[in-house]
LOMARFI-383988 format. One line per field, with one value per atom (N, C-alpha, C, O, CB): residue number from 1; atom name; y, x, z; residue in three letters; chain. Coordinates in nm, 4 decimals, padded with zeros to 6 digits. Each point is the difference from the previous one (the first is absolute). Glycine has a CB too. Layout:
# residues N
k: [NUM / ...] $
a: [CA / ...] $
v: [Y / ...] $
u: [X / ...] $
w: [Z / ...] $
r: [ala / ...] $
c: [A / ...] $
This chain:
# residues 68
k: [1 / 1 / 1 / 1 / 1 / 2 / 2 / 2 / 2 / 2 / 3 / 3 / 3 / 3 / 3 / 4 / 4 / 4 / 4 / 4 / 5 / 5 / 5 / 5 / 5 / 6 / 6 / 6 / 6 / 6 / 7 / 7 / 7 / 7 / 7 / 8 / 8 / 8 / 8 / 8 / 9 / 9 / 9 / 9 / 9 / 10 / 10 / 10 / 10 / 10 / 11 / 11 / 11 / 11 / 11 / 12 / 12 / 12 / 12 / 12 / 13 / 13 / 13 / 13 / 13 / 14 / 14 / 14 / 14 / 14 / 15 / 15 / 15 / 15 / 15 / 16 / 16 / 16 / 16 / 16 / 17 / 17 / 17 / 17 / 17 / 18 / 18 / 18 / 18 / 18 / 19 / 19 / 19 / 19 / 19 / 20 / 20 / 20 / 20 / 20 / 21 / 21 / 21 / 21 / 21 / 22 / 22 / 22 / 22 / 22 / 23 / 23 / 23 / 23 / 23 / 24 / 24 / 24 / 24 / 24 / 25 / 25 / 25 / 25 / 25 / 26 / 26 / 26 / 26 / 26 / 27 / 27 / 27 / 27 / 27 / 28 / 28 / 28 / 28 / 28 / 29 / 29 / 29 / 29 / 29 / 30 / 30 / 30 / 30 / 30 / 31 / 31 / 31 / 31 / 31 / 32 / 32 / 32 / 32 / 32 / 33 / 33 / 33 / 33 / 33 / 34 / 34 / 34 / 34 / 34 / 35 / 35 / 35 / 35 / 35 / 36 / 36 / 36 / 36 / 36 / 37 / 37 / 37 / 37 / 37 / 38 / 38 / 38 / 38 / 38 / 39 / 39 / 39 / 39 / 39 / 40 / 40 / 40 / 40 / 40 / 41 / 41 / 41 / 41 / 41 / 42 / 42 / 42 / 42 / 42 / 43 / 43 / 43 / 43 / 43 / 44 / 44 / 44 / 44 / 44 / 45 / 45 / 45 / 45 / 45 / 46 / 46 / 46 / 46 / 46 / 47 / 47 / 47 / 47 / 47 / 48 / 48 / 48 / 48 / 48 / 49 / 49 / 49 / 49 / 49 / 50 / 50 / 50 / 50 / 50 / 51 / 51 / 51 / 51 / 51 / 52 / 52 / 52 / 52 / 52 / 53 / 53 / 53 / 53 / 53 / 54 / 54 / 54 / 54 / 54 / 55 / 55 / 55 / 55 / 55 / 56 / 56 / 56 / 56 / 56 / 57 / 57 / 57 / 57 / 57 / 58 / 58 / 58 / 58 / 58 / 59 / 59 / 59 / 59 / 59 / 60 / 60 / 60 / 60 / 60 / 61 / 61 / 61 / 61 / 61 / 62 / 62 / 62 / 62 / 62 / 63 / 63 / 63 / 63 / 63 / 64 / 64 / 64 / 64 / 64 / 65 / 65 / 65 / 65 / 65 / 66 / 66 / 66 / 66 / 66 / 67 / 67 / 67 / 67 / 67 / 68 / 68 / 68 / 68 / 68] $
a: [N / CA / C / O / CB / N / CA / C / O / CB / N / CA / C / O / CB / N / CA / C / O / CB / N / CA / C / O / CB / N / CA / C / O / CB / N / CA / C / O / CB / N / CA / C / O / CB / N / CA / C / O / CB / N / CA / C / O / CB / N / CA / C / O / CB / N / CA / C / O / CB / N / CA / C / O / CB / N / CA / C / O / CB / N / CA / C / O / CB / N / CA / C / O / CB / N / CA / C / O / CB / N / CA / C / O / CB / N / CA / C / O / CB / N / CA / C / O / CB / N / CA / C / O / CB / N / CA / C / O / CB / N / CA / C / O / CB / N / CA / C / O / CB / N / CA / C / O / CB / N / CA / C / O / CB / N / CA / C / O / CB / N / CA / C / O / CB / N / CA / C / O / CB / N / CA / C / O / CB / N / CA / C / O / CB / N / CA / C / O / CB / N / CA / C / O / CB / N / CA / C / O / CB / N / CA / C / O / CB / N / CA / C / O / CB / N / CA / C / O / CB / N / CA / C / O / CB / N / CA / C / O / CB / N / CA / C / O / CB / N / CA / C / O / CB / N / CA / C / O / CB / N / CA / C / O / CB / N / CA / C / O / CB / N / CA / C / O / CB / N / CA / C / O / CB / N / CA / C / O / CB / N / CA / C / O / CB / N / CA / C / O / CB / N / CA / C / O / CB / N / CA / C / O / CB / N / CA / C / O / CB / N / CA / C / O / CB / N / CA / C / O / CB / N / CA / C / O / CB / N / CA / C / O / CB / N / CA / C / O / CB / N / CA / C / O / CB / N / CA / C / O / CB / N / CA / C / O / CB / N / CA / C / O / CB / N / CA / C / O / CB / N / CA / C / O / CB / N / CA / C / O / CB / N / CA / C / O / CB / N / CA / C / O / CB / N / CA / C / O / CB / N / CA / C / O / CB] $
v: [08.3448 / 00.0602 / -00.0944 / -00.0446 / 00.2803 / -00.2646 / -00.0905 / 00.0751 / 00.1230 / -00.2607 / 00.0618 / 00.0623 / 00.0817 / 00.1057 / -00.2950 / 00.1404 / 00.0737 / 00.1325 / 00.1025 / -00.3198 / 00.2159 / 00.1239 / 00.0980 / 00.1203 / -00.2484 / 00.0756 / 00.0848 / 00.0614 / 00.1200 / -00.2618 / 00.0607 / 00.0501 / 00.1047 / 00.0991 / -00.3182 / 00.1992 / 00.0989 / 00.1329 / 00.1066 / -00.2911 / 00.1776 / 00.1228 / 00.0697 / 00.1214 / -00.2221 / 00.0252 / 00.0592 / 00.0676 / 00.1099 / -00.2851 / 00.1095 / 00.0566 / 00.1309 / 00.0961 / -00.3281 / 00.2348 / 00.1204 / 00.1124 / 00.1169 / -00.2606 / 00.1082 / 00.0998 / 00.0695 / 00.1210 / -00.2548 / 00.0577 / 00.0582 / 00.1098 / 00.0915 / -00.3100 / 00.2101 / 00.1011 / 00.1134 / 00.0909 / -00.2694 / 00.1733 / 00.1072 / -00.0227 / 00.0945 / 00.0536 / -00.2696 / -00.0319 / 00.0045 / -00.0910 / -00.0535 / 00.2499 / 00.0186 / -00.1036 / -00.0418 / 00.2847 / -00.2836 / -00.1013 / -00.1338 / -00.0710 / 00.1878 / -00.1515 / -00.1240 / 00.0090 / -00.0970 / 00.0592 / 00.1547 / 00.0199 / -00.0136 / -00.0630 / 00.2147 / -00.0930 / -00.0101 / -00.1449 / -00.0435 / 00.2745 / -00.3048 / -00.1412 / -00.0793 / -00.0842 / 00.1033 / 00.0076 / -00.0667 / 00.0361 / -00.0865 / 00.0892 / 00.1257 / 00.0474 / -00.0686 / -00.0529 / 00.2737 / -00.2195 / -00.0600 / -00.1496 / -00.0541 / 00.2273 / -00.2390 / -00.1437 / -00.0332 / -00.0885 / 00.0621 / 00.0964 / -00.0368 / 00.0738 / -00.0522 / 00.0010 / 00.1699 / 00.0811 / -00.0742 / -00.0036 / 00.2041 / -00.2593 / -00.0671 / -00.1138 / -00.0171 / 00.0772 / -00.1373 / -00.1129 / 00.0477 / -00.0561 / -00.0777 / 00.2377 / 00.0530 / 00.0636 / -00.0137 / 00.0529 / 00.0296 / 00.0593 / -00.1088 / 00.0133 / 00.1835 / -00.3017 / -00.1106 / -00.0621 / -00.0260 / -00.0194 / 00.0224 / -00.0586 / 00.0946 / -00.0421 / -00.0854 / 00.2543 / 00.0972 / 00.0168 / 00.0166 / 00.1020 / -00.1225 / 00.0088 / -00.1203 / 00.0132 / 00.1170 / -00.2454 / -00.1216 / 00.0124 / -00.0391 / -00.0962 / 00.1889 / 00.0135 / 00.1105 / -00.0189 / -00.0629 / 00.1975 / 00.1171 / 00.0061 / 00.0682 / 00.0491 / -00.1882 / 00.0044 / 00.1412 / 00.0393 / -00.2306 / 00.2662 / 00.1368 / 00.0327 / 00.0193 / 00.0490 / -00.0623 / 00.0191 / 00.1347 / 00.0077 / -00.1562 / 00.2543 / 00.1330 / 00.0070 / 00.0510 / 00.0489 / -00.1505 / -00.0009 / -00.0865 / 00.0349 / 00.0003 / -00.1467 / -00.0901 / 00.0699 / -00.0089 / -00.1885 / 00.2663 / 00.0702 / 00.1087 / 00.0169 / -00.0651 / 00.1217 / 00.1044 / -00.0582 / 00.0550 / 00.0796 / -00.2448 / -00.0632 / -00.0498 / 00.0188 / -00.0853 / 00.0037 / -00.0529 / 00.1153 / -00.0086 / -00.1955 / 00.3108 / 00.1156 / 00.0593 / 00.0357 / 00.0112 / -00.0368 / 00.0518 / -00.0904 / 00.0484 / 00.0557 / -00.2335 / -00.0938 / 00.0309 / 00.0034 / -00.1789 / 00.1981 / 00.0290 / 00.1364 / 00.0159 / -00.1583 / 00.2399 / 00.1319 / -00.0139 / 00.0534 / 00.0611 / -00.1854 / -00.0174 / -00.0826 / 00.0267 / -00.0112 / -00.1151 / -00.0789 / 00.0906 / -00.0102 / -00.1935 / 00.2923 / 00.0898 / 00.0980 / 00.0237 / -00.0451 / 00.0777 / 00.0975 / -00.0605 / 00.0675 / 00.0519 / -00.2449 / -00.0651 / -00.1032 / -00.0888 / 00.1256 / -00.0247 / -00.1014 / -00.0248 / -00.1135 / 00.1792 / 00.0387 / -00.0167 / -00.0787 / -00.0613 / 00.2744 / -00.2118 / -00.0658 / -00.1343 / -00.0789 / 00.3029 / -00.2505 / -00.1190 / -00.1217 / 00.0043 / 00.1399 / -00.2523 / -00.1256 / -00.0968 / -00.0384 / 00.0761 / -00.0759 / -00.0933 / -00.1201 / 00.0130 / 00.1741 / -00.3028 / -00.1237 / -00.0855 / -00.0147 / 00.0241 / -00.0648 / -00.0842 / -00.1459 / -00.0870 / 00.2571] $
u: [11.0920 / -00.0915 / -00.1187 / -00.0610 / 00.1336 / -00.1031 / -00.1120 / -00.1328 / -00.0038 / 00.1516 / -00.2545 / -00.1329 / -00.0276 / -00.0627 / -00.0191 / 00.1281 / -00.0199 / 00.0758 / -00.0521 / 00.0221 / 00.1518 / 00.0778 / -00.0687 / -00.0039 / 00.2160 / -00.2661 / -00.0732 / -00.1211 / -00.0244 / 00.1020 / -00.1533 / -00.1183 / 00.0376 / -00.0713 / -00.0427 / 00.2241 / 00.0460 / 00.0311 / -00.0318 / 00.1251 / -00.0305 / 00.0289 / -00.1293 / -00.0126 / 00.2258 / -00.3090 / -00.1278 / -00.0679 / -00.0542 / 00.0292 / 00.0285 / -00.0604 / 00.0687 / -00.0663 / 00.0050 / 00.1929 / 00.0754 / -00.0255 / -00.0082 / 00.1836 / -00.1879 / -00.0258 / -00.1331 / -00.0123 / 00.1462 / -00.2324 / -00.1313 / 00.0087 / -00.0824 / -00.0226 / 00.2043 / 00.0164 / 00.0928 / 00.0274 / -00.0663 / 00.0879 / 00.0848 / 00.1489 / 00.0780 / -00.2623 / 00.2248 / 00.1422 / 00.0731 / -00.0136 / -00.0429 / 00.1334 / 00.0704 / 00.1102 / 00.0243 / -00.0751 / 00.1161 / 00.1064 / -00.0574 / 00.0620 / 00.0709 / -00.2505 / -00.0653 / -00.0388 / 00.0140 / -00.0999 / 00.0370 / -00.0365 / 00.1238 / -00.0056 / -00.1844 / 00.2994 / 00.1239 / 00.0463 / 00.0440 / 00.0199 / -00.0734 / 00.0395 / -00.0879 / 00.0497 / 00.0297 / -00.2087 / -00.0929 / 00.0334 / 00.0044 / -00.1843 / 00.2032 / 00.0346 / 00.1267 / 00.0022 / -00.1103 / 00.2117 / 00.1288 / -00.0130 / 00.0676 / 00.0530 / -00.2067 / -00.0172 / -00.0804 / 00.0384 / -00.0264 / -00.1221 / -00.0914 / 00.0207 / -00.0359 / -00.1226 / 00.2149 / 00.0119 / 00.0679 / -00.0558 / 00.0654 / 00.1080 / 00.0655 / -00.0831 / -00.0062 / 00.2244 / -00.2817 / -00.0805 / -00.1224 / -00.0347 / 00.1138 / -00.1437 / -00.1181 / 00.0364 / -00.0738 / -00.0329 / 00.2199 / 00.0448 / 00.0303 / -00.0357 / 00.1303 / -00.0304 / 00.0315 / -00.1283 / -00.0111 / 00.2244 / -00.3087 / -00.1275 / -00.0732 / -00.0485 / 00.0327 / 00.0075 / -00.0707 / 00.0691 / -00.0674 / -00.0107 / 00.2093 / 00.0732 / -00.0310 / -00.0164 / 00.1993 / -00.1909 / -00.0342 / -00.1388 / -00.0196 / 00.1637 / -00.2383 / -00.1375 / -00.0098 / -00.0611 / -00.0255 / 00.1468 / -00.0149 / 00.1000 / -00.0231 / -00.0639 / 00.1969 / 00.1082 / 00.0574 / 00.0454 / -00.1533 / 00.1048 / 00.0496 / 00.0481 / -00.0808 / -00.0780 / 00.2901 / 00.0570 / -00.0361 / -00.0288 / 00.2151 / -00.1855 / -00.0318 / -00.1435 / -00.0261 / 00.1928 / -00.2587 / -00.1415 / -00.0195 / -00.0772 / 00.0076 / 00.1389 / -00.0107 / 00.0454 / -00.0674 / 00.1054 / 00.0748 / 00.0499 / -00.0968 / -00.0226 / 00.2564 / -00.2908 / -00.0964 / -00.1224 / -00.0477 / 00.1269 / -00.1288 / -00.1185 / 00.0296 / -00.0806 / 00.0025 / 00.1924 / 00.0355 / 00.0220 / -00.0411 / 00.1465 / -00.0410 / 00.0187 / -00.1347 / -00.0196 / 00.2397 / -00.3124 / -00.1332 / -00.0721 / -00.0721 / 00.0616 / 00.0297 / -00.0593 / 00.0459 / -00.0810 / 00.0714 / 00.1393 / 00.0525 / -00.0458 / -00.0259 / 00.2237 / -00.2079 / -00.0506 / -00.1424 / -00.0338 / 00.1811 / -00.2293 / -00.1401 / -00.0107 / -00.0845 / 00.0139 / 00.1563 / 00.0006 / 00.0277 / -00.0669 / 00.1444 / 00.0209 / 00.0331 / -00.1143 / -00.0362 / 00.2804 / -00.3004 / -00.1072 / -00.1246 / -00.0704 / 00.1591 / -00.1151 / -00.1214 / 00.0302 / -00.0810 / -00.0232 / 00.2195 / 00.0470 / -00.0962 / -00.0132 / 00.2426 / -00.2966 / -00.0876 / -00.1261 / -00.0600 / 00.1485 / -00.1289 / -00.1239 / 00.0250 / -00.0928 / -00.0097 / 00.2265 / 00.0321 / 00.0163 / 00.0709 / 00.0395 / -00.1770 / 00.0133 / 00.0797 / -00.0450 / -00.1752 / 00.3371 / 00.0848 / 00.0253 / 00.0472 / 00.0622 / -00.1410 / 00.0269 / 00.0913 / -00.0210 / -00.2022 / 00.3234 / 00.0933 / -00.0362 / 00.0668 / 00.1142] $
w: [11.4906 / 00.0947 / 00.0178 / -00.0971 / 00.0316 / 00.1889 / 00.0287 / -00.0109 / -00.0016 / 00.1537 / -00.1593 / -00.0062 / 00.1264 / -00.0063 / -00.1388 / 00.2576 / 00.1253 / -00.0033 / 00.0441 / 00.0801 / -00.1757 / -00.0113 / -00.0948 / 00.0258 / 00.0199 / -00.1554 / -00.0937 / 00.0687 / -00.0126 / -00.1802 / 00.2650 / 00.0680 / 00.1035 / 00.0160 / -00.0536 / 00.1079 / 00.0978 / -00.0684 / 00.0528 / 00.0903 / -00.2619 / -00.0749 / -00.0392 / 00.0163 / -00.1029 / 00.0353 / -00.0398 / 00.1196 / -00.0124 / -00.1675 / 00.2939 / 00.1208 / 00.0402 / 00.0387 / 00.0366 / -00.0846 / 00.0351 / -00.1004 / 00.0378 / 00.0695 / -00.2343 / -00.1025 / 00.0258 / -00.0192 / -00.1458 / 00.2082 / 00.0292 / 00.1056 / 00.0012 / -00.0603 / 00.1474 / 00.1054 / -00.0429 / 00.0784 / 00.0914 / -00.2953 / -00.0511 / 00.0159 / -00.0109 / 00.0617 / -00.0258 / 00.0191 / -00.1344 / -00.0818 / 00.2823 / -00.2226 / -00.1271 / -00.0216 / -00.1132 / 00.1287 / 00.0900 / -00.0131 / -00.0443 / -00.0791 / 00.2569 / -00.1277 / -00.0418 / -00.1472 / -00.0744 / 00.3088 / -00.2762 / -00.1393 / -00.0896 / -00.1056 / 00.1759 / -00.0279 / -00.0775 / -00.0102 / -00.1064 / 00.1799 / 00.0343 / -00.0015 / -00.0962 / -00.0747 / 00.3125 / -00.2359 / -00.0910 / -00.1450 / -00.0875 / 00.2657 / -00.2016 / -00.1333 / -00.0511 / -00.1111 / 00.1629 / 00.0289 / -00.0420 / -00.0267 / -00.0875 / 00.2218 / -00.0598 / -00.0180 / -00.1261 / -00.0764 / 00.3244 / -00.2698 / -00.1074 / -00.1322 / -00.1055 / 00.2830 / -00.1736 / -00.1217 / -00.1161 / -00.1097 / 00.2566 / -00.1265 / -00.1137 / -00.0576 / -00.1218 / 00.2219 / -00.0140 / -00.0456 / -00.0776 / -00.1040 / 00.3008 / -00.1454 / -00.0677 / -00.1345 / -00.0975 / 00.3213 / -00.2285 / -00.1267 / -00.1027 / -00.1171 / 00.2423 / -00.0829 / -00.0913 / -00.0547 / -00.1198 / 00.2464 / -00.0392 / -00.0434 / -00.0944 / -00.1050 / 00.3212 / -00.1797 / -00.0834 / -00.1355 / -00.1018 / 00.3092 / -00.2098 / -00.1268 / -00.0873 / -00.1213 / 00.2335 / -00.0519 / -00.0738 / -00.0635 / -00.1150 / 00.2717 / -00.0827 / -00.0494 / -00.1044 / -00.1052 / 00.3257 / -00.1916 / -00.0860 / -00.1153 / -00.0998 / 00.2974 / -00.1831 / -00.0988 / -00.0149 / -00.1074 / -00.0133 / 00.2310 / 00.0001 / 00.1416 / 00.0908 / -00.2801 / 00.2069 / 00.1337 / 00.0606 / 00.1194 / -00.1855 / -00.0132 / 00.0530 / 00.0496 / 00.1089 / -00.2651 / 00.0772 / 00.0395 / 00.1237 / 00.0892 / -00.3286 / 00.2445 / 00.1150 / 00.1280 / 00.1026 / -00.2539 / 00.1458 / 00.1177 / 00.0448 / 00.1199 / -00.1933 / -00.0204 / 00.0350 / 00.0702 / 00.0992 / -00.2946 / 00.1438 / 00.0588 / 00.1409 / 00.0911 / -00.3200 / 00.2465 / 00.1322 / 00.0987 / 00.1157 / -00.2233 / 00.0623 / 00.0868 / 00.0416 / 00.1161 / -00.2280 / 00.0163 / 00.0303 / 00.0997 / 00.0873 / -00.3156 / 00.2153 / 00.0954 / 00.1419 / 00.0926 / -00.2715 / 00.1958 / 00.1334 / 00.0511 / 00.1193 / -00.1718 / -00.0363 / 00.0404 / 00.0520 / 00.1057 / -00.2765 / 00.0971 / 00.0422 / 00.1280 / 00.0853 / -00.3248 / 00.2517 / 00.1231 / 00.1192 / 00.1028 / -00.2294 / 00.1129 / 00.1104 / 00.0263 / 00.1153 / -00.1719 / -00.0485 / 00.0155 / 00.0650 / 00.0750 / -00.2749 / 00.1712 / 00.0495 / 00.1082 / 00.0262 / -00.2493 / 00.2848 / 00.0954 / 00.1155 / 00.0458 / -00.1060 / 00.1078 / 00.1150 / -00.0331 / 00.0883 / 00.0001 / -00.2151 / -00.0412 / -00.0671 / -00.0175 / -00.0092 / -00.0108 / -00.0770 / 00.0902 / 00.1005 / -00.2717 / 00.1337 / 00.0718 / -00.0882 / -00.1079 / 00.2338 / -00.0791 / -00.0742 / 00.0890 / 00.1129 / -00.2465 / 00.0816 / 00.0727 / -00.0855 / -00.1204 / 00.2410 / -00.0577 / -00.0755 / 00.0167 / -00.0559 / 00.0844] $
r: [met / met / met / met / met / thr / thr / thr / thr / thr / arg / arg / arg / arg / arg / gln / gln / gln / gln / gln / glu / glu / glu / glu / glu / glu / glu / glu / glu / glu / gln / gln / gln / gln / gln / asn / asn / asn / asn / asn / leu / leu / leu / leu / leu / phe / phe / phe / phe / phe / asp / asp / asp / asp / asp / lys / lys / lys / lys / lys / ile / ile / ile / ile / ile / lys / lys / lys / lys / lys / thr / thr / thr / thr / thr / gly / gly / gly / gly / gly / asp / asp / asp / asp / asp / glu / glu / glu / glu / glu / lys / lys / lys / lys / lys / ala / ala / ala / ala / ala / phe / phe / phe / phe / phe / glu / glu / glu / glu / glu / ala / ala / ala / ala / ala / leu / leu / leu / leu / leu / phe / phe / phe / phe / phe / arg / arg / arg / arg / arg / his / his / his / his / his / phe / phe / phe / phe / phe / tyr / tyr / tyr / tyr / tyr / pro / pro / pro / pro / pro / his / his / his / his / his / leu / leu / leu / leu / leu / cys / cys / cys / cys / cys / leu / leu / leu / leu / leu / tyr / tyr / tyr / tyr / tyr / ala / ala / ala / ala / ala / thr / thr / thr / thr / thr / his / his / his / his / his / val / val / val / val / val / leu / leu / leu / leu / leu / lys / lys / lys / lys / lys / asn / asn / asn / asn / asn / ala / ala / ala / ala / ala / ser / ser / ser / ser / ser / ala / ala / ala / ala / ala / ala / ala / ala / ala / ala / glu / glu / glu / glu / glu / glu / glu / glu / glu / glu / ile / ile / ile / ile / ile / val / val / val / val / val / gln / gln / gln / gln / gln / glu / glu / glu / glu / glu / leu / leu / leu / leu / leu / phe / phe / phe / phe / phe / val / val / val / val / val / arg / arg / arg / arg / arg / leu / leu / leu / leu / leu / trp / trp / trp / trp / trp / glu / glu / glu / glu / glu / lys / lys / lys / lys / lys / arg / arg / arg / arg / arg / glu / glu / glu / glu / glu / lys / lys / lys / lys / lys / thr / thr / thr / thr / thr / glu / glu / glu / glu / glu / ile / ile / ile / ile / ile / glu / glu / glu / glu / glu / thr / thr / thr / thr / thr] $
c: [A / A / A / A / A / A / A / A / A / A / A / A / A / A / A / A / A / A / A / A / A / A / A / A / A / A / A / A / A / A / A / A / A / A / A / A / A / A / A / A / A / A / A / A / A / A / A / A / A / A / A / A / A / A / A / A / A / A / A / A / A / A / A / A / A / A / A / A / A / A / A / A / A / A / A / A / A / A / A / A / A / A / A / A / A / A / A / A / A / A / A / A / A / A / A / A / A / A / A / A / A / A / A / A / A / A / A / A / A / A / A / A / A / A / A / A / A / A / A / A / A / A / A / A / A / A / A / A / A / A / A / A / A / A / A / A / A / A / A / A / A / A / A / A / A / A / A / A / A / A / A / A / A / A / A / A / A / A / A / A / A / A / A / A / A / A / A / A / A / A / A / A / A / A / A / A / A / A / A / A / A / A / A / A / A / A / A / A / A / A / A / A / A / A / A / A / A / A / A / A / A / A / A / A / A / A / A / A / A / A / A / A / A / A / A / A / A / A / A / A / A / A / A / A / A / A / A / A / A / A / A / A / A / A / A / A / A / A / A / A / A / A / A / A / A / A / A / A / A / A / A / A / A / A / A / A / A / A / A / A / A / A / A / A / A / A / A / A / A / A / A / A / A / A / A / A / A / A / A / A / A / A / A / A / A / A / A / A / A / A / A / A / A / A / A / A / A / A / A / A / A / A / A / A / A / A / A / A / A / A / A / A / A / A / A / A / A / A / A / A / A / A / A / A / A / A / A / A / A / A / A / A / A / A / A / A / A / A / A / A] $
């Protein structure tokens, strides 16, 4: 995924586009879980943290500014 494609997803998410959010989730979730597991040394805790990140991103999507 290019930076422009990522930015397009972020822009769509801000408007409430659930499909864009799902695409972002599917793309980044495995990578973020792997990184968090590496840092925390606990896969379950890592998955919970990453899931919470996405929940908060969705809840605060209108106010969140993300630049790639």
